[in-house]
C-alpha positions in Angstrom: 12.8 -43.6 -2.8 16.2 -44.3 -1.6 15.2 -44.2 2.0 12.5 -46.7 1.5 12.6 -50.4 1.2 10.1 -52.6 -0.1 9.3 -56.1 0.7 7.0 -58.9 -0.6 6.8 -62.3 1.5 4.5 -65.2 0.1 4.6 -68.9 0.6 4.5 -70.0 -3.2 3.8 -72.9 -5.1 5.2 -73.1 -8.5 5.1 -75.7 -11.1 6.5 -76.0 -14.7 5.1 -77.5 -17.4 6.5 -77.4 -20.9 6.9 -73.3 -20.9 4.3 -72.6 -18.9 4.8 -71.6 -15.2 2.0 -71.9 -12.6 2.2 -69.6 -9.4 0.1 -70.2 -6.5 0.0 -68.5 -2.9 -2.2 -68.8 -0.2 -0.8 -66.1 2.2 0.6 -62.5 0.9 2.5 -59.6 2.9 3.6 -56.6 1.4 5.7 -54.1 3.4 7.2 -50.5 3.0 9.6 -49.7 5.4 8.3 -52.1 7.9 4.9 -50.6 7.5 2.3 -53.2 6.2 0.5 -52.3 3.0 -1.1 -55.7 2.2 -1.7 -58.9 4.5 -4.0 -61.3 4.1 -5.3 -64.1 1.9 -4.2 -64.2 -1.6 -4.7 -66.1 -4.7 -2.3 -66.3 -7.7 -2.5 -67.9 -11.0 -0.5 -67.7 -13.9 -0.1 -69.0 -17.5 2.8 -67.3 -19.1 5.0 -68.3 -22.0 7.8 -66.7 -20.5 9.9 -66.6 -23.9 7.5 -65.6 -26.1 5.5 -63.1 -23.4 2.3 -64.7 -23.9 -0.2 -65.9 -21.5 -2.1 -64.3 -18.8 -2.0 -63.9 -14.9 -4.3 -62.6 -12.1 -3.5 -61.9 -8.2 -6.1 -60.9 -5.9 -5.5 -60.0 -2.0 -8.6 -60.2 0.2 -9.1 -60.6 4.0 -7.7 -58.5 6.6 -5.8 -55.8 4.5 -5.3 -52.1 4.4 -5.1 -52.0 0.8 -7.1 -54.5 -1.1 -5.9 -54.8 -4.7 -5.9 -57.0 -7.8 -3.9 -57.1 -10.7 -4.6 -58.7 -14.2 -2.1 -59.2 -17.0 -2.6 -60.5 -20.6 0.0 -60.8 -23.2 -0.7 -62.4 -26.6 2.1 -63.1 -29.2 1.4 -61.8 -32.9 4.8 -62.3 -34.7 7.6 -59.9 -33.6 4.8 -57.9 -31.4 3.3 -59.1 -28.4 -0.3 -57.5 -27.4 -0.4 -56.6 -23.7 -3.3 -55.6 -21.6 -3.2 -55.0 -17.9 -5.4 -53.6 -15.2 -4.3 -52.9 -11.7 -6.6 -51.6 -8.7 -6.0 -50.8 -5.1 -7.9 -49.5 -2.2 -6.9 -46.5 -0.2 -3.5 -46.7 1.3 -2.3 -44.8 4.2 1.1 -44.5 5.9 3.5 -42.0 7.6 4.6 -40.0 4.2 2.3 -41.6 1.5 -1.6 -41.6 1.3 -3.2 -43.0 -2.2 -7.0 -43.0 -2.7 -8.5 -46.0 -4.2 -7.5 -45.8 -7.8 -7.4 -47.9 -10.9 -5.2 -48.2 -14.0 -5.3 -49.9 -17.3 -2.6 -50.1 -20.1 -3.2 -51.4 -23.3 -0.6 -51.8 -25.9 2.2 -53.4 -27.9 5.8 -54.4 -27.6 8.3 -54.9 -30.4 11.7 -55.6 -29.2 12.2 -53.3 -26.1 9.9 -50.7 -26.8 6.1 -50.6 -25.5 3.8 -48.3 -27.4 0.3 -48.0 -26.1 -2.4 -46.1 -23.7 -2.6 -45.7 -19.9 -6.2 -44.9 -18.3 -5.7 -43.3 -14.8 -8.6 -43.0 -12.3 -6.9 -41.9 -9.1 -3.7 -40.4 -7.9 -2.0 -38.8 -5.0 -3.9 -37.8 -1.9 -0.6 -37.2 0.4 3.3 -37.5 -0.4 5.4 -36.0 2.5 9.2 -35.4 1.9 11.8 -33.9 4.3 10.6 -30.2 2.8 7.6 -30.5 0.9 4.3 -31.9 0.9 2.0 -32.6 -2.0 -1.7 -33.2 -1.6 -4.7 -33.5 -3.7 -3.3 -34.4 -6.9 -6.0 -37.1 -8.2 -6.8 -37.3 -12.1 -9.2 -39.0 -14.8 -7.3 -39.4 -17.9 -6.0 -41.4 -20.8 -2.4 -40.8 -21.8 -0.3 -42.2 -25.0 2.8 -43.8 -23.9 5.8 -44.7 -25.1 8.5 -46.8 -22.8 12.1 -48.3 -23.5 12.4 -51.1 -21.2 16.2 -51.0 -21.8 16.8 -47.4 -21.2 14.1 -47.0 -18.8 12.7 -44.0 -20.4 8.9 -43.1 -20.4 7.5 -40.5 -22.6 3.9 -39.2 -22.9 1.9 -36.4 -24.4 -0.2 -34.1 -22.5 -4.2 -34.3 -23.7 -5.5 -31.6 -25.8 -8.3 -31.6 -23.1 -5.3 -30.9 -20.5 -4.9 -32.8 -17.1 -7.0 -31.6 -14.5 -6.8 -31.7 -10.9 -9.7 -30.3 -8.9 -8.0 -28.9 -5.5 -4.3 -29.7 -5.3 -2.2 -27.8 -3.1 1.8 -27.6 -2.0 3.5 -26.7 1.1 7.3 -25.9 1.2 8.0 -25.4 4.7 5.8 -22.6 6.2 4.8 -21.6 2.6 1.4 -23.0 1.2 -0.4 -22.9 -2.1 -3.5 -24.2 -2.8 -4.9 -23.9 -6.3 -8.5 -24.9 -7.8 -9.5 -26.4 -11.1 -5.4 -26.6 -11.8 -4.9 -27.8 -15.8 -1.9 -28.6 -17.2 -2.2 -28.5 -20.9 0.2 -29.5 -23.6 2.7 -26.7 -25.4 2.3 -27.5 -29.3 4.2 -25.0 -31.6 5.9 -26.9 -34.5 8.1 -23.8 -35.5 9.8 -24.1 -31.8 9.7 -27.6 -32.1 7.4 -28.0 -29.2 5.5 -31.6 -29.4 3.7 -31.6 -26.1 5.8 -34.5 -25.2 7.0 -35.2 -21.6 9.5 -37.5 -21.4 10.4 -39.3 -17.6 13.8 -41.1 -17.5 14.2 -43.8 -15.0 17.8 -45.2 -14.9 19.9 -46.5 -12.0 17.8 -45.4 -9.4 17.7 -41.6 -10.6 14.6 -39.7 -11.7 14.8 -37.4 -14.7 11.6 -35.2 -16.3 11.8 -33.2 -19.3 8.8 -31.5 -20.9 6.9 -27.9 -21.7 3.5 -27.6 -20.4 0.9 -24.5 -19.8 -0.4 -24.2 -16.6 -3.6 -22.6 -15.6 -5.9 -22.4 -12.7 -9.3 -20.9 -11.6 -8.0 -19.9 -8.3 -4.9 -19.8 -6.3 -4.6 -19.3 -2.5 -0.9 -18.6 -1.3 0.4 -18.3 2.4 4.1 -17.6 2.7 4.5 -16.2 6.1 3.4 -12.7 6.5 2.6 -12.8 2.8 -0.8 -14.0 1.6 -2.0 -14.2 -2.2 -5.3 -15.2 -3.3 -7.2 -15.0 -6.8 -6.7 -16.1 -10.5 -3.0 -16.9 -11.2 -1.3 -15.7 -14.6 -1.5 -18.4 -17.1 2.1 -20.0 -17.2 4.2 -21.5 -19.2 6.8 -24.1 -17.5 9.6 -25.9 -19.3 11.5 -28.3 -17.0 14.2 -30.9 -17.3 15.1 -33.1 -14.4 18.1 -35.0 -13.9 19.7 -36.6 -10.8 16.8 -35.4 -8.7 17.6 -31.7 -9.8 15.0 -29.8 -11.7 16.2 -26.8 -14.2 13.0 -24.7 -14.6 12.0 -21.8 -17.1 8.8 -20.1 -16.6 6.8 -17.4 -18.5 3.9 -15.5 -16.8 1.1 -13.5 -18.2 -2.5 -12.3 -17.4 -3.7 -12.9 -13.8 -5.6 -11.3 -11.1 -4.5 -11.6 -7.4 -4.9 -10.2 -3.8 -1.8 -9.2 -1.8 -2.2 -9.5 1.8 -6.2 -8.1 1.2 -4.6 -4.8 0.5 -3.5 -4.6 -3.0 -4.8 -6.2 -6.3 -1.9 -7.5 -8.5 -3.4 -7.8 -12.3 -1.7 -8.1 -16.0 1.6 -9.7 -15.0 4.2 -10.3 -17.6 7.4 -11.9 -16.9 9.7 -14.5 -17.1 11.6 -17.1 -14.4 14.8 -19.1 -14.1 16.4 -21.4 -11.7 16.4 -24.8 -10.1 14.6 -27.1 -7.6 16.7 -29.4 -5.6 15.9 -31.3 -2.1 13.1 -29.1 -1.7 14.9 -25.7 -2.1 13.5 -23.6 -4.8 15.8 -20.8 -6.5 14.4 -18.3 -8.9 15.2 -15.3 -10.9 12.0 -13.4 -12.0 12.1 -10.9 -14.6 8.8 -8.7 -14.3 8.1 -6.6 -17.4 5.2 -5.3 -16.1 2.5 -5.6 -13.0 -0.4 -3.5 -12.5 -0.7 -2.6 -8.5 -4.0 -1.5 -7.3 -5.1 -0.3 -3.7 -8.0 -2.0 -2.1 -8.0 -0.2 1.2 -10.6 2.5 1.6 -10.0 5.4 1.6 -7.7 4.4 -1.3 -3.9 5.4 -0.2 -2.2 5.2 -3.6 -3.2 5.5 -6.8 -2.9 2.5 -9.7 0.7 2.1 -10.3 2.8 -0.3 -12.5 5.9 -2.3 -11.6 8.8 -3.4 -13.1 11.9 -5.3 -11.8 13.5 -8.2 -10.5 12.8 -10.9 -7.9 15.3 -13.2 -6.6 14.5 -16.3 -4.6 17.0 -18.1 -2.8 18.1 -20.1 0.0 14.4 -19.1 1.7 15.3 -15.3 1.0 13.4 -13.3 -1.5 15.5 -10.2 -2.7 13.3 -7.3 -4.8 14.6 -4.8 -7.1 12.4 -2.6 -9.3 10.7 0.9 -10.0 7.3 2.2 -9.8 5.5 4.5 -12.6 2.2 5.9 -13.3 0.0 4.4 -15.9 1.2 7.4 -18.0 4.7 5.9 -17.5 6.1 8.8 -15.0 8.8 7.2 -12.9 7.9 7.7 -9.4 9.9 5.5 -7.2 12.5 3.0 -6.8 11.9 -0.2 -4.9 14.4 -2.5 -3.0 13.8 -5.1 -0.5 14.5 -8.5 1.2 12.2 -11.2 2.8 12.9 -14.2 4.4 9.8 -16.5 3.0 10.0 -18.8 6.0 9.8 -16.5 9.0 8.2 -13.7 6.8 10.4 -11.1 8.5 12.3 -8.6 6.2 11.5 -5.1 4.9 11.3 -2.8 1.5 12.7 0.7 1.0 10.9 2.9 -1.8 12.7 6.1 -2.6 10.9 8.7 -4.6 11.9 12.1 -6.3 12.9 14.4 -7.0 9.1 14.7 -8.2 8.5 17.9 -9.9 4.8 18.9 -9.5 3.2 21.3 -12.2 -0.6 22.6 -12.0 -1.1 20.6 -15.4 1.1 17.9 -15.1 1.8 15.4 -12.1 0.0 16.2 -8.7 0.5 14.7 -5.4 -3.2 14.0 -5.8 -2.2 11.6 -8.8 -0.2 9.5 -6.6 -2.2 9.9 -3.1 -5.6 10.2 -4.0 -7.0 11.6 -0.9 -4.7 14.7 -1.1 -7.0 16.1 -3.6 -9.1 17.4 -0.8 -6.5 19.3 0.8 -4.3 20.4 -2.0 -4.7 21.2 -5.8 -2.7 23.3 -8.3 0.5 22.1 -6.6 3.9 23.1 -7.9 7.2 22.8 -6.5 8.9 19.7 -5.7 9.4 16.4 -3.3 11.7 13.8 -2.5 12.3 11.0 0.1 11.8 7.6 1.2 9.5 5.0 2.5 10.6 2.1 4.8 8.3 -1.0 5.1 9.3 -3.5 7.9 7.8 -6.8 8.7 8.9 -8.7 11.8 7.3 -10.4 15.0 6.2 -9.3 18.2 7.1 -11.1 21.4 3.9 -13.4 21.0 5.2 -14.5 17.6 2.8 -12.5 15.7 3.5 -10.4 12.6 4.2 -7.0 12.8 4.3 -4.4 10.3 5.3 -0.4 10.3 5.9 1.9 7.2 7.9 4.9 8.2 9.3 7.5 6.1 11.3 10.8 5.5 9.7 13.2 3.3 11.2 16.5 2.1 9.0 19.2 0.1 10.8 22.4 -1.5 9.0 25.5 -2.1 5.6 23.8 -2.7 2.6 25.6 -3.3 -1.0 25.0 -3.4 -4.5 25.7 -3.0 -5.9 24.7 0.2 -5.6 22.6 2.2 -9.3 23.5 3.6 -11.8 26.3 2.3 -10.4 28.3 5.3 -6.9 28.3 4.1 -7.3 29.3 0.5 -3.8 28.9 -0.5 -0.5 27.9 0.9 2.8 28.8 -0.8 6.6 27.9 -0.4 6.0 25.2 2.0 9.2 23.8 2.6 10.4 20.9 5.1 12.5 18.1 5.6 10.6 15.7 8.1 11.2 12.0 9.6 8.2 10.1 10.2 8.2 7.0 12.6 4.9 5.7 11.2 2.7 6.5 8.2 -0.2 4.6 9.5 -1.1 6.2 11.7 0.9 9.2 11.2 3.7 9.7 13.6 6.8 12.0 13.4 9.9 11.0 14.8 9.5 13.9 17.5 9.0 17.6 16.6 9.7 18.6 13.0 10.5 21.9 11.3 8.9 23.7 8.2 8.9 26.9 6.7 5.6 28.4 4.9 6.3 31.7 3.0 2.3 32.6 2.7 -0.6 31.4 4.2 -3.9 32.7 2.8 -6.9 32.5 5.1 -8.5 35.3 3.0 -8.8 38.2 5.4 -5.5 37.0 7.0 -2.6 36.6 5.1 0.1 35.3 7.1 3.8 35.6 5.4 7.4 33.7 6.1 6.0 31.7 8.9 8.1 29.1 10.7 6.5 26.1 12.4 7.6 23.4 14.8 5.3 20.6 15.1 4.7 16.7 16.1 2.1 14.1 14.9 1.6 11.9 17.8 0.0 9.0 15.8 -3.6 9.9 17.0 -5.0 11.5 14.0 -3.8 14.9 15.2 -1.4 17.5 14.8 0.7 19.1 17.6 1.5 22.7 16.7 4.6 23.1 19.3 5.4 27.1 17.7 4.3 28.8 14.9 5.0 32.3 14.2 5.1 35.1 11.5 6.4 38.8 11.5 3.3 40.9 11.9 3.5 44.4 11.9 6.7 45.0 13.5 5.8 42.3 16.1 4.9 38.8 16.0 1.9 36.7 15.5 2.0 33.4 17.1 0.4 30.0 17.7 1.6 27.4 20.4 1.0 24.5 21.9 -2.1 23.7 20.0 -3.8 20.6 18.9 -5.2 20.5 15.4 -7.3 17.4 14.1 -6.8 16.2 10.8 -10.4 16.6 9.4 -10.9 20.1 11.0 -14.5 19.7 11.4 -14.7 21.8 14.2 -11.3 23.4 15.6 -11.0 26.3 17.5 -7.1 27.6 17.8 -5.9 31.0 19.3 -3.3 33.6 17.8 -1.4 35.5 20.1 -0.5 38.8 18.8 2.7 40.3 20.7 3.7 43.9 20.4 2.5 44.7 17.1 3.4 48.5 15.8 0.4 50.8 15.4 2.3 53.0 13.2 2.4 49.8 10.6 -0.7 48.6 11.1 -2.3 52.1 10.0 0.1 52.5 7.3 -0.6 49.5 5.8 -4.6 50.4 6.0 -3.5 53.6 3.7 -6.5 55.8 4.9 -5.5 59.2 4.1 -4.4 61.4 7.1 -4.7 58.3 9.7 -1.5 57.6 11.5 -0.3 56.8 15.1 2.1 55.3 17.1 2.0 52.7 20.1 2.2 49.0 20.5 -0.6 46.7 20.4 -1.2 42.8 22.1 -4.0 40.4 22.1 -5.5 37.1 21.0 -7.7 36.2 17.7 -9.3 33.1 18.6 -10.0 31.4 15.2 -12.9 28.6 15.1 -12.6 26.3 11.8 -16.1 24.5 11.2 -17.0 23.3 7.9 -14.2 24.6 6.3 -14.6 28.1 7.1 -12.4 30.3 9.7 -14.3 33.1 12.1 -12.5 35.2 14.6 -14.5 34.7 17.9 -14.0 37.5 20.5 -10.9 38.6 19.3 -9.0 41.4 21.6 -6.3 43.8 20.7 -5.3 46.0 23.4 -2.8 48.8 23.9 0.5 48.3 25.8 1.4 51.4 27.5 0.4 54.9 26.0 0.4 56.0 22.4 -0.8 58.6 19.7 -3.4 58.6 16.9 -3.4 61.4 14.6 -6.4 61.8 12.2 -6.6 64.9 10.1 -7.7 66.0 6.4 -9.1 68.8 5.1 -12.5 67.2 4.9 -12.4 66.5 8.5 -11.1 69.8 9.7 -13.9 71.5 7.5 -16.6 69.4 9.1 -15.3 70.2 12.8 -15.4 73.8 12.1 -19.0 73.6 10.5 -20.4 71.8 13.2 -21.3 72.3 16.7 -19.5 71.6 19.9 -20.0 68.0 20.3 -18.8 68.0 16.6 -15.7 69.8 17.0 -14.7 67.8 20.2 -15.2 64.5 18.3 -13.3 65.4 15.0 -11.1 68.0 16.5 -9.7 65.4 19.3 -8.4 63.1 16.7 -6.0 65.6 14.8 -3.8 64.2 18.0 -5.4 61.9 20.6 -2.7 60.9 23.5 -4.2 58.0 24.2 -4.0 55.8 27.5 -6.0 52.9 26.6 -7.0 51.3 23.2 -9.4 48.1 23.4 -10.6 46.6 20.0 -13.1 43.6 20.1 -13.3 41.8 16.9 -16.0 38.9 15.7 -16.9 37.9 12.3 -16.2 35.2 9.5 -12.8 36.1 7.7 -14.3 35.5 4.3 -17.0 37.9 5.3 -17.6 41.1 7.2 -17.0 41.5 10.9 -18.2 43.3 13.8 -15.7 46.0 15.4 -15.8 47.5 19.2 -13.2 49.9 19.9 -12.9 51.9 23.1 -10.0 54.8 22.9 -9.3 56.7 25.8 -7.1 59.7 26.0 -6.6 63.9 26.0 -6.0 66.2 23.4 -4.3 69.6 23.1 -6.4 70.2 19.6 -9.6 71.5 21.4 -9.7 74.7 23.2 -10.3 74.1 27.1 -10.0 70.4 26.5 -7.0 69.7 27.9 -8.3 69.0 31.2 -10.6 66.6 30.2 -10.3 62.6 29.6 -12.0 61.6 26.1 -13.6 58.3 25.8 -14.2 57.0 21.9 -16.9 54.2 21.8 -16.9 53.1 18.1 -18.9 50.2 16.9 -18.6 49.1 13.4 -21.3 46.4 12.2 -20.6 44.1 9.4 -18.0 46.1 7.9 -15.8 45.0 5.0 -13.0 44.8 7.4 -11.6 41.7 5.4 -10.8 43.8 2.5 -8.8 46.3 4.7 -7.2 43.8 6.3 -6.1 41.7 3.0 -4.8 45.3 1.8 -2.8 45.7 5.1 -0.8 42.2 4.4 -0.9 42.5 0.6 1.2 45.5 1.0 4.1 43.4 1.8 3.7 41.5 -1.1 5.0 43.1 -4.6 2.8 45.3 -6.7 -0.2 45.2 -4.7 -2.8 47.8 -5.6 -3.9 50.0 -2.9 -7.5 50.5 -1.8 -9.9 53.4 -0.7 -12.2 51.9 2.5 -15.5 53.2 3.1 -16.9 51.8 6.2 -20.5 52.6 6.7 -22.8 51.9 9.8 -20.6 53.4 12.2 -22.0 54.3 15.8 -19.8 56.6 17.7 -20.1 58.0 21.2 -17.9 60.7 22.9 -17.8 61.0 26.5 -16.0 63.5 27.9 -14.8 63.4 31.6 -12.9 66.1 34.0 -9.6 64.9 35.3 -9.4 64.8 38.9 -5.8 64.7 39.1 -3.0 65.8 36.7 -1.0 62.9 37.3 -3.7 61.0 35.4 -2.2 62.7 32.4 
């Protein structure tokens, strides 16, 4: 290398007889940059006919040496040719920049004019070689190579063996980036049609080194550490075409196959692509066009389904720029990708932009992209678009950090789910910003609207949501409100875990109109006026929802009227109790209405109704307070409620409800004071 100097010192005894020269030395010292390679006793003898390149020479070094070596050379003239055989061996050499294992080399061939043609046998190689930017380790081989050397031009050429050059465990370190391989094979590329002969040419002219050749490279495994990026597995088979001149290498590569693991997160396989670039002064600059690359998630549960990537990767001045697109295995385009990373520090980021993606029942589904969503939403319609930002950085201690943030917009999405308790969600629209997707954390409070939330008996329409995900696997609902029978049904300051295995929430009923409620029940002859309020606690357990101790109470006085021909006839035909019970309901001015509800939303419920008031419809009863205690056990109340909500939806058929198992107790109590009316 230009920065290194080589010197040999030895007291020599030289004797010339005719055309023979005899050289003898009793001590020998070889130095590289003032570092002693060999020192000690040496013996040399020569019997060379210089004009005819004929004779033999042997040199050995022993004693206190760092690298004992021996050299044997034999040359024999044969007309215009000279038959040459030589062997050279040395012990381990260890210096600051170079480490060599014990190695042996043998050369056998013929010199005609200035051209040497022959065979080289190698058993050794390179333990370590360090430059300012790059370190090579464990490039050791055992092989035989055909060699042609032009002594005048300084050109050495060889043909790679059909059995390939095999390196067991070599490694290359470039800055902070390290690549180790096992069973690295460098094989010839022979294609007569493309004029590929498997030849590799080394030019040594005026101190410069030039390399030209083409080879196919494969390895059983590769382990790469590139800052915060790691790769391991079987690399793709690579066809390398290199031409080096003046210490600058022009590189072309083609890749195919392989199965690698990226950061323990993703499997990369079946790559197909090409690269073109240069390697100079330890800097690698490459433009890589990837035609296809299969990407599969390895994290459990799987975050994303298998995808394919196609695009371009540009490596220049320690920076890597990435552009491309992601598609499904059926070639449906999902997203575009753009990123930039510093290969030395491992810092950088990427942005994945998707959509608008249109979902159809028998087409693309969110679960096609994110398998875990299949448990929450199926038969999805609507569209989605947004972006995911991946940021790689450093914390204060210098450790690598990773964050995945996003902005996601949903437009009029409808689907079955997200749980068995919620059978259908319709018209879901939001535009939300997430600080993190792992764990899920929103950038403050977000807003959404949902046209339909179907909990079987409880169908909630035209809802408005304000929510926040704090990053602890829960959803905090700040406010959720639905218009409900002239009033509001709301959910406030409620924490809901994502799994909803056992969750209790409380729906607040605020001043709904009794007239609207009874109208939607559509029970012939039943009407009323007044306001109701209360709470409907819902318990979600094992995917089902139940009302637990639900309460609806009157807000101030009101009126209930229930009159049909059949009811009037029953009152007239009955006794005094029957006349009071049915007659008072023709018009009951109530002062208190209290309803208690318990039961599964998907099944029957138990209802306890207490009603107090007065009536003018029964003779001599206007001075009495009437109390109704009505208990309905296992009533098909869900069907009635379903009709009530369905009435706000177009083209819903009305139903007639028949409620069985009703127990009624009527108590009359004389008023103590007219003011109680």
